[in-house]
C-alpha positions as CSV (number, residue, x, y, z in Angstrom):
1,M,11.3,11.6,14.2
2,I,11.8,12.0,10.4
3,H,15.2,14.0,11.4
4,E,15.7,10.4,12.9
5,V,14.7,8.6,9.9
6,L,16.7,10.6,7.7
7,G,19.9,10.4,10.1
8,L,19.7,6.5,10.2
9,F,19.4,6.4,6.1
10,A,22.2,8.6,5.3
11,A,24.4,5.9,6.8
12,T,22.4,2.9,4.5
13,E,23.8,5.0,1.8
14,V,27.2,3.7,2.8
15,F,26.1,0.1,2.6
16,I,24.8,1.2,-0.5
17,Y,27.8,2.5,-2.2
18,V,30.1,-0.8,-0.6
19,F,27.2,-3.4,-2.5
20,M,27.3,-1.8,-5.4
21,E,31.4,-1.6,-5.5
22,L,31.2,-5.2,-4.3
23,A,28.5,-6.1,-7.6
24,T,30.5,-4.6,-10.4
25,H,33.5,-7.0,-9.1
26,I,31.5,-10.0,-10.4
27,Q,31.3,-11.6,-13.3
28,S,27.8,-11.8,-13.8
29,V,26.7,-8.8,-12.5
30,C,29.7,-7.5,-15.3
31,R,27.6,-9.8,-18.4
32,V,24.4,-8.2,-17.5
33,A,25.4,-4.9,-17.7
34,T,27.3,-5.0,-20.9
35,Q,24.7,-7.3,-22.3
36,Q,26.7,-10.3,-22.8
37,A,25.2,-12.6,-20.0
38,L,24.3,-16.5,-20.1
39,W,21.6,-17.8,-18.3
40,Y,23.3,-18.3,-15.6
41,D,24.7,-14.9,-15.0
42,K,20.8,-13.7,-14.9
43,V,20.0,-16.1,-12.0
44,I,22.9,-14.7,-9.9
45,F,22.6,-11.2,-11.3
46,V,18.7,-12.0,-9.9
47,L,19.5,-13.2,-6.4
48,I,22.0,-10.9,-5.9
49,F,19.9,-7.6,-6.1
50,G,17.1,-9.5,-5.3
51,G,18.9,-10.4,-1.5
52,F,20.1,-6.6,-1.7
53,S,16.2,-5.8,-1.4
54,I,16.0,-8.6,1.4
55,F,18.5,-6.6,2.9
56,G,17.3,-3.1,2.7
57,T,14.0,-4.4,5.0
58,Y,16.3,-5.7,7.5
59,T,18.3,-2.5,7.5
60,G,14.7,-0.2,7.4
61,I,13.7,2.2,10.1
62,V,10.7,0.4,12.2
63,L,8.7,3.9,12.8
64,P,6.3,4.1,15.7
65,S,2.8,2.6,13.7
66,G,5.0,-0.2,13.1
67,A,5.6,0.2,9.4
68,I,8.9,0.2,7.8
69,S,10.6,2.7,6.1
70,S,13.6,1.0,4.0
71,I,15.7,1.0,0.8
72,R,13.7,-2.4,-0.2
73,D,12.7,-1.1,-3.5
74,L,16.2,0.1,-4.4
75,G,17.4,-3.4,-5.0
76,P,14.5,-4.5,-7.9
77,L,14.7,-0.9,-9.4
78,I,18.7,-0.5,-10.2
79,A,18.2,-4.9,-11.4
80,G,15.3,-3.8,-13.8
81,L,17.5,-0.3,-14.5
82,I,20.5,-2.5,-15.6
83,G,19.1,-6.2,-16.8
84,G,16.0,-5.3,-18.1
85,P,12.1,-6.2,-17.2
86,W,12.3,-9.7,-16.3
87,A,15.8,-8.8,-14.0
88,G,13.8,-6.4,-12.2
89,L,10.3,-8.2,-12.1
90,G,12.6,-11.6,-10.5
91,A,14.6,-9.4,-8.3
92,G,11.4,-7.4,-7.1
93,L,9.1,-11.0,-6.5
94,I,12.3,-12.5,-4.2
95,G,12.4,-9.0,-1.9
96,G,8.4,-8.3,-2.2
97,A,8.0,-12.5,-0.7
98,H,10.2,-11.9,1.8
99,R,8.4,-8.6,2.9
100,Y,5.3,-10.1,2.4
101,F,5.9,-12.9,4.6
102,Y,7.9,-10.9,7.2
103,G,4.2,-9.7,8.5
104,G,3.0,-6.5,9.3
105,W,-0.4,-3.8,8.9
106,T,1.5,-3.0,5.4
107,N,3.0,-5.4,4.0
108,V,0.5,-5.9,1.0
109,P,1.2,-2.5,-0.5
110,C,4.8,-2.7,0.3
111,A,5.4,-6.3,-1.1
112,L,3.9,-4.7,-4.4
113,A,5.8,-1.9,-4.9
114,T,8.9,-4.0,-4.4
115,V,7.4,-6.0,-7.4
116,L,6.4,-2.7,-9.5
117,A,10.1,-1.4,-8.2
118,G,11.5,-3.9,-10.8
119,V,9.4,-4.3,-13.4
120,I,9.1,-0.4,-13.8
121,G,13.0,-0.2,-13.6
122,G,12.6,-3.0,-16.7
123,I,9.9,-1.0,-18.5
124,V,12.3,2.0,-18.8
125,Y,15.5,0.1,-19.4
126,N,13.4,-0.9,-22.5
127,I,12.2,2.6,-23.4
128,N,15.8,3.5,-22.6
129,K,16.7,1.5,-25.9
130,K,18.7,-1.4,-23.6
131,K,20.9,1.8,-22.3
132,L,21.9,2.8,-18.9
133,L,19.9,5.7,-17.2
134,N,21.5,9.0,-16.4
135,I,22.1,9.9,-13.3
136,F,19.2,12.7,-12.8
137,Y,16.8,10.9,-14.7
138,S,17.3,7.5,-12.3
139,V,16.9,9.6,-9.2
140,L,13.5,10.9,-10.5
141,L,13.0,7.7,-11.3
142,A,13.4,6.3,-7.6
143,V,11.6,8.8,-5.9
144,I,8.1,8.5,-8.3
145,V,8.0,4.7,-7.4
146,E,8.3,5.5,-3.6
147,F,5.7,8.0,-4.9
148,I,3.7,5.1,-6.2
149,H,4.6,2.9,-2.9
150,G,3.1,5.9,-1.0
151,M,-0.4,5.8,-3.2
152,L,-0.6,2.1,-3.0
153,A,-0.1,2.0,0.9
154,L,-2.7,4.8,1.2
155,V,-5.3,3.2,-0.8
156,M,-4.5,-0.1,0.2
157,V,-4.2,0.3,4.0
158,Q,-6.8,1.0,6.2
159,P,-7.2,3.0,9.2
160,F,-6.9,6.3,6.8
161,D,-5.1,8.7,9.4
162,K,-3.0,6.3,10.9
163,I,-1.6,5.2,7.0
164,L,-1.1,8.8,6.2
165,D,0.8,9.7,9.3
166,T,3.2,7.0,8.9
167,L,3.5,7.6,5.1
168,L,4.6,11.9,5.9
169,I,6.8,10.5,7.7
170,A,8.2,7.3,5.6
171,I,7.8,8.3,2.3
172,P,10.1,11.5,2.2
173,A,12.4,9.9,3.7
174,M,12.3,6.9,1.3
175,M,12.5,9.5,-1.5
176,I,15.2,10.8,-0.7
177,A,17.2,7.7,0.8
178,N,16.5,5.7,-2.6
179,G,17.2,8.6,-5.1
180,I,20.6,9.5,-3.5
181,G,21.3,5.2,-3.6
182,A,20.0,5.3,-6.9
183,A,22.7,8.2,-7.9
184,I,25.0,5.9,-5.9
185,S,24.3,2.7,-8.2
186,I,24.5,4.5,-11.3
187,I,27.7,6.3,-10.5
188,T,29.3,3.0,-10.1
189,M,27.8,0.5,-13.2
190,E,28.7,4.2,-15.5
191,R,32.2,2.7,-14.4
192,I,31.3,-1.0,-16.3
193,A,31.1,1.4,-19.6
194,V,34.1,3.6,-19.0
195,E,36.8,1.3,-18.1
196,P,35.3,-2.4,-19.1
197,K,36.4,-5.1,-17.7
198,Q,37.4,-8.6,-19.4
199,V,33.7,-9.8,-18.6
200,N,34.3,-12.5,-20.8
201,D,36.6,-14.1,-18.7
202,A,35.8,-16.8,-15.8
């Protein structure tokens, strides 16, 4: 089963690349990334990455247990790393609320993990003095976020044996998928700094 999950996630990385390429051509995203954003840029930014978190749920893989293995946490995490705590929290709340109302026996820890992903990204943004995190640490952070996701599910969901069996399939795949996704996202966003756009233009 894990091989099928990893195979499907490999295809998902294409969606991440396309999303980030499109995002870097949106002026509001560029202004947030270069710390030139107005209030409406921040709102648009949160909606875009919150929407991508929802997209991550729908492109996820439903396991035999009914749990969903997905890249949902990636959108809020990257939003936090680029836009700070409020951006990460906003995107996380959008993706997390959708996951909660989507239902399922793991909806509570999964929704909470999505919110935490955005908050953690934002905290790291502040610790890193509002600079874009490098690729290695971004990948490491994505892996840590998915580890936390797994621990939340392990503590909050019963029966223990069922959730453990589910996590042994889902979490390693999510670590790999979100880690690669984080690398793709950071590489794409770095180009804004290397080749600055005219972000003050309408």
